[in-house]
Structure formats: C-alpha cells, structure tokens
LUMZA-800011 format. One line per field, with one value per residue (C-alpha): residue number from 1; x, y, z. Coordinates in Angstrom, 3 decimals. Example, Ala and Ser with C-alpha at 12.3 -4.5 7.8 and 13.67 -1.06 7.14 Angstrom:
i c(1_2) .
u c(12.300_13.670) .
v c(-4.500_-1.060) .
w c(7.800_7.140) .
This chain:
i c(1_2_3_4_5_6_7_8_9_10_11_12_13_14_15_16_17_18_19_20_21_22_23_24_25_26_27_28_29_30_31_32_33_34_35_36_37_38_39_40_41_42_43_44_45_46_47_48_49_50_51_52_53_54_55_56_57_58_59_60_61_62_63_64_65_66_67_68_69_70_71_72_73_74_75_76_77_78_79_80_81_82_83_84_85_86_87_88_89_90_91_92_93_94_95_96_97_98_99_100_101_102_103_104_105_106_107_108_109_110_111_112_113_114_115_116_117_118_119_120_121_122_123_124_125_126_127_128_129_130_131_132_133_134_135_136_137_138_139_140_141_142_143_144_145_146_147_148_149_150_151_152_153_154_155_156_157_158_159_160_161_162_163_164_165_166_167_168_169_170_171_172_173_174_175_176_177_178_179_180_181_182_183_184_185_186_187_188_189_190_191_192_193_194_195_196_197_198_199_200_201_202_203_204_205_206_207_208_209_210_211_212_213_214_215_216_217_218_219_220_221_222_223_224_225_226_227_228_229_230_231_232_233_234_235_236_237_238_239_240_241_242_243_244_245_246_247_248_249_250_251_252_253_254_255_256_257_258_259_260_261_262_263_264_265_266_267_268_269_270_271_272_273_274_275_276_277_278_279_280_281_282_283_284_285_286_287_288_289_290_291_292_293_294_295_296_297_298_299_300_301_302_303_304_305_306_307_308_309_310_311_312_313_314_315_316_317_318_319_320_321_322_323_324_325_326_327_328_329_330_331_332_333_334_335_336_337_338_339_340_341_342_343_344_345_346_347_348_349_350_351_352_353_354_355_356_357_358_359_360_361_362_363_364_365_366_367_368_369_370_371_372_373_374_375_376_377_378_379_380_381_382_383_384_385_386_387_388_389_390_391_392_393_394_395_396_397_398_399_400_401_402_403_404_405_406_407_408_409_410_411_412_413_414_415_416_417_418_419_420_421_422_423_424_425_426_427_428_429_430_431_432_433_434_435_436_437_438_439_440_441_442_443_444_445_446_447_448_449_450_451_452_453_454_455_456_457_458_459_460_461_462_463_464_465_466_467_468_469_470_471_472_473_474_475_476_477_478_479_480_481_482_483_484_485_486_487_488_489_490_491_492_493_494_495) .
u c(-20.877_-21.084_-19.320_-21.854_-24.636_-23.310_-22.745_-26.344_-27.566_-25.313_-26.656_-30.261_-30.771_-32.432_-29.627_-28.634_-29.926_-26.944_-28.763_-28.689_-24.907_-23.416_-20.766_-22.909_-23.122_-19.404_-18.409_-16.701_-15.224_-11.740_-12.555_-14.970_-12.431_-9.832_-12.186_-12.762_-9.011_-8.576_-11.048_-10.144_-6.387_-5.235_-8.079_-8.261_-11.683_-10.555_-7.993_-5.693_-3.803_-2.143_1.158_0.892_-2.548_-1.111_1.736_-0.661_-3.043_-0.317_1.124_-2.237_-2.817_0.557_-0.069_-3.485_-2.047_0.700_-2.058_-3.551_-0.231_-0.589_-3.985_-2.374_0.287_-2.368_-4.223_-1.037_-0.015_-3.441_-3.492_0.184_0.720_4.261_5.132_8.255_6.607_3.735_6.167_6.475_3.164_3.883_7.274_5.760_3.321_6.172_7.944_4.875_5.864_2.416_0.868_3.907_3.618_-0.155_0.209_1.444_-1.384_-4.262_-7.033_-9.562_-8.214_-5.411_-7.401_-10.184_-7.625_-6.496_-10.060_-11.161_-8.106_-8.946_-12.514_-11.268_-9.013_-11.879_-13.917_-11.270_-11.268_-15.056_-15.230_-12.426_-14.414_-17.923_-18.853_-21.169_-18.294_-16.362_-19.517_-20.017_-16.370_-16.525_-19.740_-18.016_-14.979_-17.345_-19.009_-15.612_-14.908_-18.376_-18.067_-14.826_-16.025_-19.330_-17.715_-17.037_-20.539_-18.899_-17.861_-21.503_-21.989_-18.475_-19.404_-22.756_-21.225_-18.504_-21.008_-23.271_-20.407_-19.820_-23.515_-23.427_-20.350_-18.717_-14.956_-14.795_-15.040_-17.674_-19.892_-21.609_-25.370_-26.448_-24.904_-28.148_-27.858_-24.173_-25.115_-27.881_-25.522_-23.059_-25.715_-27.167_-23.759_-22.733_-25.956_-25.976_-22.285_-22.585_-25.406_-23.678_-20.502_-22.204_-24.374_-25.872_-27.754_-29.218_-32.337_-34.033_-31.097_-32.454_-33.513_-30.311_-28.119_-29.900_-29.375_-25.665_-25.427_-27.092_-24.598_-21.837_-22.730_-23.473_-20.998_-21.537_-17.959_-18.000_-14.396_-12.188_-9.432_-6.198_-5.955_-3.793_-3.221_-6.867_-8.974_-12.075_-15.202_-15.189_-18.657_-17.556_-14.327_-13.519_-13.965_-10.219_-9.373_-8.951_-7.289_-4.756_-3.917_-3.379_-0.981_1.097_1.536_2.207_5.582_5.354_6.376_3.551_0.958_2.376_2.305_-1.280_-2.308_-0.753_-2.560_-5.881_-5.258_-4.599_-7.773_-9.880_-8.337_-9.035_-12.563_-13.368_-11.773_-13.240_-15.576_-17.296_-14.176_-12.197_-14.847_-15.099_-11.548_-10.401_-7.792_-10.253_-12.707_-9.996_-8.674_-12.197_-12.498_-9.199_-10.247_-13.580_-11.830_-9.595_-11.968_-15.476_-14.797_-13.296_-16.223_-18.682_-16.931_-16.945_-20.495_-22.054_-19.978_-19.004_-17.124_-13.488_-10.581_-6.974_-5.861_-7.293_-7.079_-10.748_-9.843_-6.610_-8.372_-8.106_-4.299_-3.709_-5.649_-3.380_-0.289_-1.640_-2.534_0.918_2.529_0.410_1.398_5.072_4.923_3.214_5.826_8.528_6.860_6.654_10.312_11.329_9.311_10.800_14.400_13.684_11.725_14.677_16.558_13.275_12.153_15.565_15.483_11.998_12.905_16.004_14.012_11.374_14.091_15.858_12.681_12.129_15.676_15.152_11.848_13.564_16.210_13.565_11.760_14.932_15.371_11.703_11.685_9.550_7.364_6.810_3.134_4.073_5.702_4.992_6.185_6.495_6.173_8.892_8.837_7.890_4.909_3.739_4.164_2.117_-0.598_-1.254_-1.858_0.915_0.907_-2.834_-2.303_-0.261_2.741_5.013_3.478_5.490_8.993_7.596_6.478_9.826_11.542_9.465_10.302_14.034_13.760_11.961_13.154_11.091_7.970_4.737_4.673_1.769_0.876_-1.754_-2.232_-3.831_-5.248_-5.817_-6.654_-3.219_-1.640_-3.743_-2.931_0.812_0.787_0.558_4.206_5.438_6.352_3.554_5.400_6.167_2.624_1.282_3.471_1.826_-1.081_-3.397_-4.292_-5.529_-2.832_-1.266_1.928_4.254_2.825_3.877_1.793_2.097_1.199_0.833_0.070_-3.027_-5.014_-2.386_-0.583_2.768_4.850_3.687_1.624_3.809_1.116_1.488_5.144_8.597_9.634_11.838_11.703_10.645_9.944_11.032_10.612_13.304_13.524_9.762_8.475_5.589_5.210_6.471_6.757_6.127_6.671_5.106_7.158_5.538_5.730_7.816_5.768_6.173_9.259_8.789_8.250_10.514_8.697_8.971_10.806) .
v c(4.387_7.721_9.405_7.903_9.107_12.682_12.500_11.427_14.369_16.791_15.588_15.756_11.985_9.636_8.802_5.245_3.817_3.910_1.838_-1.147_-1.471_-3.408_-0.856_2.253_2.600_3.463_7.120_8.420_11.726_10.695_8.064_10.181_12.946_10.255_8.514_11.846_12.401_8.904_9.680_13.276_13.402_9.844_8.722_5.498_3.846_1.749_2.399_-0.566_0.322_3.660_3.935_7.739_7.454_5.330_7.771_10.720_8.739_7.641_11.148_12.641_9.982_10.759_14.522_14.104_11.789_14.347_16.907_14.560_14.699_18.477_17.960_15.461_18.027_20.658_18.316_17.417_21.023_21.970_19.188_19.169_22.967_22.320_22.752_20.587_17.716_17.880_16.591_13.280_11.684_12.842_11.178_8.039_7.897_8.111_5.351_3.104_0.824_-0.331_3.132_4.618_2.161_2.531_6.315_5.981_3.949_3.169_5.438_3.922_3.581_6.159_8.901_8.235_8.412_11.813_13.096_11.842_13.393_16.674_16.307_15.834_18.854_21.100_19.739_20.840_24.308_24.380_23.480_25.951_28.803_27.826_30.121_29.661_29.795_27.100_24.997_25.225_24.371_21.385_20.240_20.273_18.320_15.809_15.368_14.895_11.989_10.455_10.705_8.740_6.084_5.926_5.497_9.230_9.568_8.944_12.582_13.527_11.958_13.072_16.655_16.604_15.124_17.789_20.585_19.036_19.124_22.773_23.502_21.597_23.346_26.016_26.238_29.684_32.706_34.143_31.093_30.774_30.908_29.830_26.335_24.859_27.068_26.113_22.427_23.009_24.783_21.916_19.263_21.184_21.744_18.113_16.754_19.103_18.568_14.796_14.624_17.036_14.947_11.548_11.213_7.951_10.060_12.560_10.425_9.523_10.733_9.621_6.132_5.474_6.737_4.342_1.483_2.244_2.403_-1.007_-2.448_-1.112_-3.656_-6.552_-6.147_-8.550_-9.812_-13.544_-14.554_-16.523_-15.007_-16.523_-15.771_-17.522_-20.468_-21.027_-20.097_-18.440_-17.053_-13.235_-13.294_-15.460_-13.911_-13.996_-10.757_-10.350_-10.366_-6.585_-5.892_-8.694_-7.361_-3.901_-5.269_-7.468_-4.736_-1.743_-1.178_-2.417_0.900_2.696_0.206_0.323_4.103_4.178_1.684_3.938_6.957_5.090_3.985_7.572_8.741_6.050_6.730_10.466_9.889_7.438_9.441_12.872_12.640_16.003_18.034_16.249_16.672_20.353_20.890_21.321_18.576_16.176_16.573_16.189_13.051_11.645_12.422_10.675_7.600_7.453_7.885_4.890_2.547_3.142_1.902_-1.338_-1.821_-1.237_-3.787_-6.335_-5.625_-5.575_-8.541_-6.398_-7.937_-6.840_-8.313_-7.693_-7.139_-4.065_-1.705_-0.711_0.724_2.487_5.823_5.263_5.214_8.961_8.689_5.818_7.927_10.947_8.839_7.206_10.642_11.697_8.487_9.034_12.626_11.599_8.878_11.525_13.743_10.840_9.950_13.497_13.414_10.273_9.241_5.690_6.942_8.554_5.350_3.595_6.446_6.570_2.803_2.878_5.875_4.105_0.968_2.994_4.906_1.670_0.167_3.280_2.947_-0.755_0.032_2.587_0.012_-2.605_-0.138_0.244_-3.524_-4.056_-1.379_-1.207_-3.696_-2.100_-3.178_-6.640_-5.416_-7.392_-6.009_-9.039_-12.194_-14.268_-14.925_-18.535_-17.493_-15.128_-17.700_-20.278_-18.043_-14.691_-13.219_-11.193_-8.944_-8.491_-5.314_-7.312_-4.997_-8.031_-8.922_-6.112_-7.583_-11.022_-9.783_-8.046_-11.364_-13.151_-10.504_-10.924_-14.722_-14.637_-11.622_-12.685_-14.688_-15.245_-15.870_-17.869_-16.860_-17.868_-16.174_-16.928_-13.387_-11.982_-8.370_-7.438_-9.121_-6.974_-3.828_-4.410_-4.997_-1.213_-0.897_-2.987_-1.621_-2.021_-4.681_-6.715_-6.313_-7.826_-10.896_-11.753_-14.151_-14.901_-18.570_-21.239_-23.145_-26.025_-27.542_-25.144_-22.190_-19.969_-19.577_-16.485_-17.128_-14.082_-15.894_-13.876_-16.903_-19.620_-20.796_-22.522_-23.399_-23.120_-26.046_-28.580_-29.349_-25.823_-26.424_-25.729_-22.314_-20.456_-17.004_-15.611_-12.016_-11.526_-8.699_-8.816_-12.590_-13.224_-14.775_-12.649_-14.036_-17.146_-17.689_-21.375_-23.215_-26.541_-28.176_-30.002_-33.776_-35.735_-37.627_-41.353_-42.289_-42.098_-45.453_-45.830_-46.302_-49.669_-49.603) .
w c(-18.583_-16.774_-19.667_-22.112_-19.820_-19.924_-23.675_-24.193_-22.139_-24.015_-27.353_-26.242_-26.476_-24.042_-21.563_-20.769_-17.521_-15.187_-12.591_-14.987_-14.717_-11.775_-10.743_-11.116_-7.319_-7.177_-7.095_-10.249_-9.121_-10.279_-12.873_-14.914_-15.725_-16.445_-18.879_-20.609_-20.871_-22.289_-25.071_-25.869_-25.260_-25.982_-28.266_-26.274_-26.245_-23.312_-20.591_-21.158_-24.333_-23.734_-21.895_-21.809_-20.255_-17.432_-16.885_-16.611_-14.398_-11.986_-11.881_-10.925_-8.273_-6.727_-6.728_-5.096_-2.450_-1.838_-1.289_1.300_3.162_3.391_5.019_7.422_8.283_8.902_11.235_13.101_13.427_14.773_17.391_18.410_18.303_17.104_13.405_13.737_15.603_13.104_10.475_12.350_11.245_7.680_7.844_9.311_6.385_3.874_5.831_5.606_2.722_1.627_1.761_0.039_-2.870_-3.216_-3.395_-6.985_-8.496_-6.118_-7.368_-4.999_-1.485_-1.426_-3.103_-0.633_2.174_0.902_0.505_3.917_5.590_3.893_5.206_8.772_8.341_7.169_10.068_12.591_11.003_11.227_14.911_15.671_14.164_13.011_10.143_7.161_4.698_6.553_6.804_3.031_2.361_4.701_3.017_-0.365_0.909_2.518_-0.873_-2.515_-0.181_-0.691_-4.484_-4.356_-1.893_-0.097_3.328_3.146_4.589_7.994_7.895_8.402_11.883_12.865_11.996_13.750_16.919_16.989_16.451_19.095_21.610_20.765_21.341_24.632_26.010_23.857_23.882_22.332_24.670_22.301_21.644_18.267_18.726_15.258_15.246_13.933_10.862_10.526_10.618_8.098_5.709_5.976_5.285_2.370_0.783_1.329_-0.182_-3.184_-4.005_-3.595_-6.123_-8.492_-8.581_-8.982_-12.117_-10.822_-8.248_-10.713_-11.058_-7.756_-5.616_-2.234_-3.367_-5.273_-2.468_-0.105_-2.567_-2.822_0.959_1.291_-1.205_1.012_3.712_1.358_-1.468_-4.369_-4.751_-3.960_-4.412_-2.042_0.062_1.300_5.011_7.606_5.248_4.392_1.376_2.816_1.181_1.252_2.808_5.726_6.953_10.686_12.595_13.081_9.356_8.943_12.345_11.784_8.323_9.795_12.394_10.063_7.444_9.729_11.416_15.000_16.581_14.799_16.051_19.579_19.617_18.361_21.041_23.670_22.187_22.249_25.843_26.900_25.158_26.828_30.222_30.076_28.839_31.624_34.421_33.712_30.723_31.094_31.809_29.083_26.384_27.253_25.941_22.377_22.641_24.212_21.358_18.745_20.390_20.492_16.775_16.035_18.045_16.206_12.852_13.583_15.393_14.039_10.466_11.798_14.155_11.308_9.077_11.901_13.043_9.566_8.306_5.341_2.436_2.446_0.531_-0.480_3.094_4.776_1.807_2.132_5.555_4.560_5.093_8.875_8.733_9.243_12.528_13.578_12.876_14.740_17.769_17.598_17.642_20.624_22.420_21.707_22.934_26.142_26.690_26.254_28.877_31.346_30.806_31.791_35.022_36.542_37.058_36.015_33.035_31.299_30.407_29.559_27.315_25.675_25.076_23.548_21.406_20.131_19.329_17.454_15.565_14.738_13.310_11.201_9.847_9.177_7.455_5.221_4.354_3.586_1.337_-0.673_-0.943_-1.811_-4.527_-6.615_-4.761_-1.359_-1.720_-0.427_2.796_5.971_9.288_11.549_9.428_7.810_4.097_4.803_6.922_4.209_1.434_3.317_4.671_2.974_-0.443_-1.932_-4.997_-5.466_-7.543_-10.066_-10.454_-10.706_-14.085_-15.663_-15.030_-15.899_-19.322_-19.814_-19.112_-21.735_-24.299_-23.568_-23.690_-27.045_-29.061_-32.057_-32.783_-30.863_-27.097_-25.687_-22.136_-19.603_-16.231_-12.901_-13.014_-16.502_-15.583_-14.177_-17.175_-19.522_-17.550_-17.738_-21.503_-21.828_-20.776_-23.700_-27.106_-29.626_-31.640_-28.511_-27.228_-30.422_-29.955_-26.609_-27.156_-24.230_-24.229_-21.783_-19.846_-21.697_-23.159_-24.902_-23.019_-20.153_-17.017_-14.791_-11.171_-8.939_-5.646_-4.890_-3.778_-3.822_-0.665_-0.785_-3.849_-7.454_-8.835_-10.623_-13.213_-14.622_-15.451_-14.093_-12.848_-15.330_-13.721_-10.335_-9.342_-5.738_-3.229_-0.545_-1.036_-1.074_-4.331_-5.576_-9.107_-10.878_-14.616_-15.289_-18.542_-19.478_-22.245_-25.109_-24.399_-26.884_-29.456_-30.303_-32.299_-36.054_-37.771_-40.814_-44.069_-45.817_-49.133) .
C-alpha cells in the first residue's frame, strides 16, 4: 500500500488514502524497499511466490542483525572498558537459540532489536561528548527504530533523561553549556527523519502519530493464546505472561546474571543515589535497567496485547545480556576478595560455562528449529502448555515429505494455519507447487497441524499421524491423513 501511495505521487495522481488500511500504522522502513525489490527485481506482484525473493530477504535480515551485534559490542566495550570482555554479551547472544534463529527471518522483532541497540549506542556516544553532529546522528537512528516499530519512541525519554542528568551534574571536566540546543537538535532530527521514513505520517503527521501510538496500547488482534495449558484471549492475558516467557526461553545462567546485575544497580541507587548518578557508569547502568524493565512494565501496566511468547519485547534482550555480564564480572571480583569466595565463584563459573556448552549442543540438535527452544521445561510440559512453532518453519519439511510420498498427481492439503503453509510453498519447485491444492479438512486429505494454539496430542478426528517434524524430540508439526471411508459393498446385478 505504501508503494502504491508513492507511485501515485510520482505519477502526479491522487494518492490512495493510507489511513483507510488496517496495517498502515506499522512502520515500513524495511518492508517498503523489499516490496520495491519484489516488483522491480523479481517481478513478483506479491511476496509469496519467489524463492529468490525470500533468499535475498533473509540474507538482508541476517546482515542487519549482524550489524546490530556490532552496536552491542560497541556498547559493551564502552561500559566494560575491556575489548575482550565486551565479546561476552555478543557470544551470549549467538548462544541464545531463539534469538539466533529469529535473526535469519524475523523482519519485525529482530530488526527492531538491532535498530534499538544502535540507538542506545548512539545515545552513549552523545552523552559521552554532546555535540550537534552526534545529536543529529542519534536523532536519525532514533527515527530508524521508530519507523520499524513504534516502541522505538522510548529512545526519546531515555535521551532526555540522560541529557538532563548531564545538565544537573556534568561528568566532563569541560561541561557543555548548550545542552538545550543539543536536545532540540536531537528532537528535530528524530521528528523529521521519522516522518520522512514513514509515508503514513506525510499527511497530518502529529494526529496520525498519536493514532498509531494509541493503537500500540490497544492492538486490534483478538486471537487466543496457549499459555500454561489454557487458551486465553490476547486481550486478557495475566500480567506475568511476558516475564514467564522470557524466563522459560532464556538460558538460566543469563537470567540469573541479569538478576544479579539489576540487584547491584538497585543497591547502588538506593545507597548513594546522588553520588552514583553523578558517575558515567551509574548513568549507563540506570539506562540498561530502564531498557530492560520499562518495556515490560509498560506492557503490564497498559494491558497491551502481546502474543507469540515475548517476541514483541525481544529488543530488551541486549540490556539483559549486558547486565548479566556486569553481574558476572562483579561476582568474579567478589570471589577474588574472599577465601570462601574463590571456590564458590569457580563453581558458579563452571555451572554457567556448562550451561553454555549444553545450550550450544542443544542448538545443534535443534537445527534448523532453534526457534522452539525452551530452557527449563520438559518436552511434555511444553506440549501440554505452550505454543511451539508460531513462525511455521516446520511446514517446509512437511511439504517436502508430501512431495516425496506422492511423486506425481495432485496433493490435497488443509492446515491449521494457512499463512505459513503459503509462505513455505515458495521453497518447492514450480511443478510441485502446482500439485499442492489447499482444501478444507476432510476424507482423503492431509491436515498440517503446527501446534500454535493446540495443547496435547493431535486431534483424532483430523486423521492419523503419518509424519512428525520434531525439534530435539519435541513434536512441532504433525502431518495427519484422514482416509476415505469404505463405501457399501456393491450389489450384484440380476441377470
């Protein structure tokens, strides 16, 4: 729709009304160029029928996420003051199975994570040396995050708070006296770049931005979510939905380290708030704590609609890893100061290293389905209580199985979720793709069940299981077949 809007403007025609379309309040900074590539390079009117388009798209997503890791390394190096230790949070990110898998195809949450991390990095550079050029650059990176997902607007209060602390008590020996102008330059650049990168805002930018922000709290998706063995309406999830999903899909050592880092931050803030906030490290730790906690508190306080685990809050994960690294370093310092601390620190370090090794091994066993990793639940607990492959990657091997089972002729397929089935058709050869016929469930037809909103075993009325896609023993998709019932015996004709 945005591409049609721009085409209308380029041709001097009356543009379509973007506000009339339900998803127009979503940023298109990545999707708009990809839609243009689909039309000009692959001549694809849609985005579901070109294998090469998917390959290019996934490659670009991976490269942009990789760029986000460079921003994470820059942040870690700035806070830890150790280029070698700064590699630890980057390594922990790579050894985070769900985030690793999503980095290859999730154009929403992982690209936003990369953009938000870059925004925090440019913010640290700005507060280190507030200059107009750095303010303009940070404003542009803030706009990049906003134009991918509206929650990027959190960078604005983060920036103003950090600049306010610098105005209150400068850290630099030569304090900057024009911080108000620096803040103004940042806000102006952020606002202008946000509007420039989001065609929906070109008409009535303030009013439409406010409308999009209101939709952020009261999102229109009204589906049901499988959580702790119950199917719950997305609008009525318990407050602990997102925190529990974070804990059960993050390696335990990472969560424990982040909890220690948060505890240290809170302790220092409560004991000597003024002295602590007057230091560079204190302000950065406050920023990291706000980056991790504030989005969760907003989701809980506003009763925002979230689904598919905690993917809408993935952008907080770099803060968790940085806090975990700070907690681990502090634990190492303590262990060196006390005789009893040495064996305890060594034991905890060995346990954390062991979990990292186990996680790496599980990633190998899960491949290519690390997106269904759970850190501390058994397969039985997951099968009974939580959704699994909501991205639908398991539909690809299921379709490959059907092609092998039926080398020729039509194949009649129904699916619990049609969109992932359509997406994965792009990986089939053209002749095989044409043999797949999407039909309602019934006798003589296959049924693909992806367990997104289905607890327990597959429904018997859909047929018997003929093929199962598993990830480290966990069923994530079942191919069911319902045979045609035998008809009544033929009555012989009378002579």
